[in-house]
MARVOVEX-380032 format. One line per field, with one value per atom (N, C-alpha, C): x negated, y negated, z negated; residue number from 1; atom name; residue in three letters. Coordinates in steps of 0.1 Angstrom, whole numbers, plus 5000, padded with zeros to 4 digits. Layout:
REM MARVOVEX-380032
c1 (X  ...)
c2 (Y  ...)
c3 (Z  ...)
resi (NUM  ...)
name (CA  ...)
resn (ALA  ...)
***
This chain:
REM MARVOVEX-380032
c1 (7391  7398  7406  7413  7412  7424  7431  7446  7447  7451  7457  7464  7462  7475  7476  7488  7493  7494  7489  7499  7512  7516  7537  7534  7548  7550  7551  7557  7558  7545  7533  7520  7517  7521  7515  7528  7535  7553  7550  7551  7553  7565  7576  7585  7586  7571  7572  7571  7573  7572  7589  7595  7608  7624  7615  7625  7634  7644  7652  7651  7648  7652  7641  7626  7616  7617  7621  7626  7633  7647  7653  7645  7635  7629  7620  7612  7602  7606  7616  7627  7630  7637  7638  7629  7617  7605  7598  7599  7596  7604  7617  7629  7624  7616  7617  7602  7595  7580  7582  7597  7592  7606  7609  7620  7617  7620  7619  7626  7624  7632  7635  7646  7650  7645  7642  7633  7644  7654  7661  7665  7652  7649  7648  7654  7658  7646  7635  7626  7626  7619  7618  7602  7601  7583  7587  7574  7577  7578  7581  7582  7565  7558  7545  7536  7542  7535  7533  7541  7541  7529  7514  7507  7507  7518  7520  7533  7541  7547  7539  7543  7538  7543  7534  7543  7554  7563  7576  7577  7576  7568  7584  7590  7603  7599  7609  7606  7614  7611  7622  7623  7634  7637  7638  7629  7626  7613  7606  7592  7586  7579  7571  7558  7551  7533  7527  7520  7510  7499  7496  7481  7486  7500  7503  7507  7505  7505  7520  7529  7543  7543  7548  7550  7561  7565  7577  7573  7587  7587  7586  7576  7576  7585  7599  7609  7615  7610  7613  7606  7591  7586  7579  7592  7589  7579  7571  7558  7565  7560  7566  7549  7544  7536  7532  7519  7523  7527  7535  7538  7553  7557  7575  7578)
c2 (7097  7115  7107  7123  7120  7125  7118  7125  7137  7144  7156  7155  7157  7153  7167  7172  7189  7188  7193  7196  7200  7198  7203  7214  7221  7225  7218  7207  7193  7189  7189  7185  7194  7201  7213  7220  7213  7218  7214  7223  7215  7203  7208  7199  7186  7184  7169  7156  7155  7147  7137  7152  7149  7153  7158  7162  7148  7156  7146  7152  7158  7167  7169  7158  7156  7148  7139  7130  7141  7145  7154  7166  7172  7185  7179  7169  7160  7154  7154  7151  7161  7174  7186  7186  7188  7199  7183  7173  7165  7167  7169  7173  7189  7196  7211  7210  7197  7198  7189  7181  7171  7183  7194  7199  7204  7204  7208  7218  7220  7236  7232  7234  7237  7247  7248  7260  7264  7259  7263  7260  7252  7243  7231  7228  7209  7207  7214  7208  7209  7202  7200  7205  7214  7216  7215  7210  7207  7220  7224  7237  7239  7229  7229  7234  7231  7233  7252  7258  7275  7278  7285  7289  7300  7304  7320  7322  7310  7306  7302  7310  7305  7291  7283  7272  7272  7267  7267  7262  7263  7260  7263  7250  7250  7254  7263  7266  7263  7255  7251  7259  7266  7279  7272  7257  7255  7256  7259  7255  7262  7256  7260  7259  7267  7265  7265  7253  7247  7259  7268  7272  7286  7289  7304  7303  7311  7311  7314  7308  7312  7327  7333  7349  7350  7353  7347  7363  7372  7384  7376  7381  7381  7374  7383  7375  7360  7359  7341  7331  7340  7330  7325  7339  7335  7343  7349  7358  7375  7380  7395  7401  7412  7419  7428  7430  7434  7448  7451  7465  7467  7455  7457  7448)
c3 (9279  9279  9298  9305  9316  9318  9327  9331  9341  9338  9347  9357  9369  9380  9383  9383  9391  9404  9412  9424  9422  9431  9431  9442  9446  9457  9468  9464  9477  9485  9476  9483  9494  9493  9505  9512  9513  9522  9537  9544  9557  9562  9551  9551  9546  9545  9530  9534  9548  9558  9560  9561  9563  9552  9540  9530  9523  9524  9514  9498  9497  9482  9475  9477  9472  9459  9458  9442  9436  9436  9427  9427  9429  9429  9419  9422  9413  9396  9395  9389  9381  9382  9381  9370  9378  9374  9363  9364  9352  9341  9344  9330  9326  9333  9324  9315  9328  9316  9301  9299  9287  9275  9283  9274  9260  9245  9236  9234  9223  9214  9203  9197  9182  9176  9167  9159  9147  9143  9136  9121  9119  9107  9109  9119  9121  9127  9131  9138  9154  9160  9177  9179  9189  9192  9206  9212  9226  9235  9249  9251  9258  9261  9258  9249  9238  9226  9222  9232  9226  9234  9233  9241  9243  9244  9244  9255  9258  9268  9283  9293  9308  9313  9318  9327  9332  9330  9341  9350  9364  9375  9382  9388  9401  9414  9419  9435  9446  9455  9466  9472  9477  9485  9500  9501  9515  9518  9506  9507  9517  9526  9538  9538  9533  9531  9543  9543  9555  9560  9549  9548  9552  9551  9558  9571  9580  9596  9594  9600  9607  9613  9613  9619  9625  9642  9645  9655  9656  9671  9679  9687  9704  9708  9709  9716  9712  9699  9692  9700  9704  9707  9724  9730  9744  9746  9737  9746  9744  9756  9753  9755  9749  9749  9766  9766  9783  9786  9794  9794  9791  9785  9781  9788)
resi (1  1  1  2  2  2  3  3  3  4  4  4  5  5  5  6  6  6  7  7  7  8  8  8  9  9  9  10  10  10  11  11  11  12  12  12  13  13  13  14  14  14  15  15  15  16  16  16  17  17  17  18  18  18  19  19  19  20  20  20  21  21  21  22  22  22  23  23  23  24  24  24  25  25  25  26  26  26  27  27  27  28  28  28  29  29  29  30  30  30  31  31  31  32  32  32  33  33  33  34  34  34  35  35  35  36  36  36  37  37  37  38  38  38  39  39  39  40  40  40  41  41  41  42  42  42  43  43  43  44  44  44  45  45  45  46  46  46  47  47  47  48  48  48  49  49  49  50  50  50  51  51  51  52  52  52  53  53  53  54  54  54  55  55  55  56  56  56  57  57  57  58  58  58  59  59  59  60  60  60  61  61  61  62  62  62  63  63  63  64  64  64  65  65  65  66  66  66  67  67  67  68  68  68  69  69  69  70  70  70  71  71  71  72  72  72  73  73  73  74  74  74  75  75  75  76  76  76  77  77  77  78  78  78  79  79  79  80  80  80  81  81  81  82  82  82  83  83  83  84  84  84)
name (N  CA  C  N  CA  C  N  CA  C  N  CA  C  N  CA  C  N  CA  C  N  CA  C  N  CA  C  N  CA  C  N  CA  C  N  CA  C  N  CA  C  N  CA  C  N  CA  C  N  CA  C  N  CA  C  N  CA  C  N  CA  C  N  CA  C  N  CA  C  N  CA  C  N  CA  C  N  CA  C  N  CA  C  N  CA  C  N  CA  C  N  CA  C  N  CA  C  N  CA  C  N  CA  C  N  CA  C  N  CA  C  N  CA  C  N  CA  C  N  CA  C  N  CA  C  N  CA  C  N  CA  C  N  CA  C  N  CA  C  N  CA  C  N  CA  C  N  CA  C  N  CA  C  N  CA  C  N  CA  C  N  CA  C  N  CA  C  N  CA  C  N  CA  C  N  CA  C  N  CA  C  N  CA  C  N  CA  C  N  CA  C  N  CA  C  N  CA  C  N  CA  C  N  CA  C  N  CA  C  N  CA  C  N  CA  C  N  CA  C  N  CA  C  N  CA  C  N  CA  C  N  CA  C  N  CA  C  N  CA  C  N  CA  C  N  CA  C  N  CA  C  N  CA  C  N  CA  C  N  CA  C  N  CA  C  N  CA  C  N  CA  C  N  CA  C  N  CA  C  N  CA  C  N  CA  C  N  CA  C  N  CA  C)
resn (MET  MET  MET  TYR  TYR  TYR  THR  THR  THR  VAL  VAL  VAL  CYS  CYS  CYS  GLU  GLU  GLU  GLU  GLU  GLU  THR  THR  THR  LEU  LEU  LEU  CYS  CYS  CYS  THR  THR  THR  ARG  ARG  ARG  CYS  CYS  CYS  ASP  ASP  ASP  HIS  HIS  HIS  ARG  ARG  ARG  GLU  GLU  GLU  VAL  VAL  VAL  CYS  CYS  CYS  SER  SER  SER  LEU  LEU  LEU  THR  THR  THR  LYS  LYS  LYS  GLU  GLU  GLU  PHE  PHE  PHE  LEU  LEU  LEU  ALA  ALA  ALA  ALA  ALA  ALA  GLN  GLN  GLN  ASN  ASN  ASN  ALA  ALA  ALA  VAL  VAL  VAL  ASP  ASP  ASP  LYS  LYS  LYS  LEU  LEU  LEU  THR  THR  THR  VAL  VAL  VAL  GLY  GLY  GLY  LEU  LEU  LEU  GLY  GLY  GLY  ASP  ASP  ASP  ARG  ARG  ARG  THR  THR  THR  MET  MET  MET  LYS  LYS  LYS  ASP  ASP  ASP  LEU  LEU  LEU  ARG  ARG  ARG  ALA  ALA  ALA  PHE  PHE  PHE  ASP  ASP  ASP  TRP  TRP  TRP  ILE  ILE  ILE  LYS  LYS  LYS  ARG  ARG  ARG  VAL  VAL  VAL  LYS  LYS  LYS  LEU  LEU  LEU  GLU  GLU  GLU  CYS  CYS  CYS  ILE  ILE  ILE  HIS  HIS  HIS  PHE  PHE  PHE  ALA  ALA  ALA  ASP  ASP  ASP  GLN  GLN  GLN  LYS  LYS  LYS  ARG  ARG  ARG  PRO  PRO  PRO  VAL  VAL  VAL  THR  THR  THR  ARG  ARG  ARG  GLU  GLU  GLU  PRO  PRO  PRO  SER  SER  SER  GLU  GLU  GLU  SER  SER  SER  GLY  GLY  GLY  TRP  TRP  TRP  MET  MET  MET  PRO  PRO  PRO  CYS  CYS  CYS  GLY  GLY  GLY  LYS  LYS  LYS)
***
């Protein structure tokens, strides 16, 4: 049987080399992945066992995608268009 390794936001974040939050982010996502739900009749069901609930993926507010170009206003980059 194969083991599935899912990519996290940290994998493709521009900040990953200097980020101090990676361990906490991964621990939080791991905790969400292991959640169980009480069904009211003293039984517990893994959150992943509900096929009608989408996977919960946490998002970091500091995430900067490597694949997305950074857009800046002309004044921020020092470049000004001709004729201005």
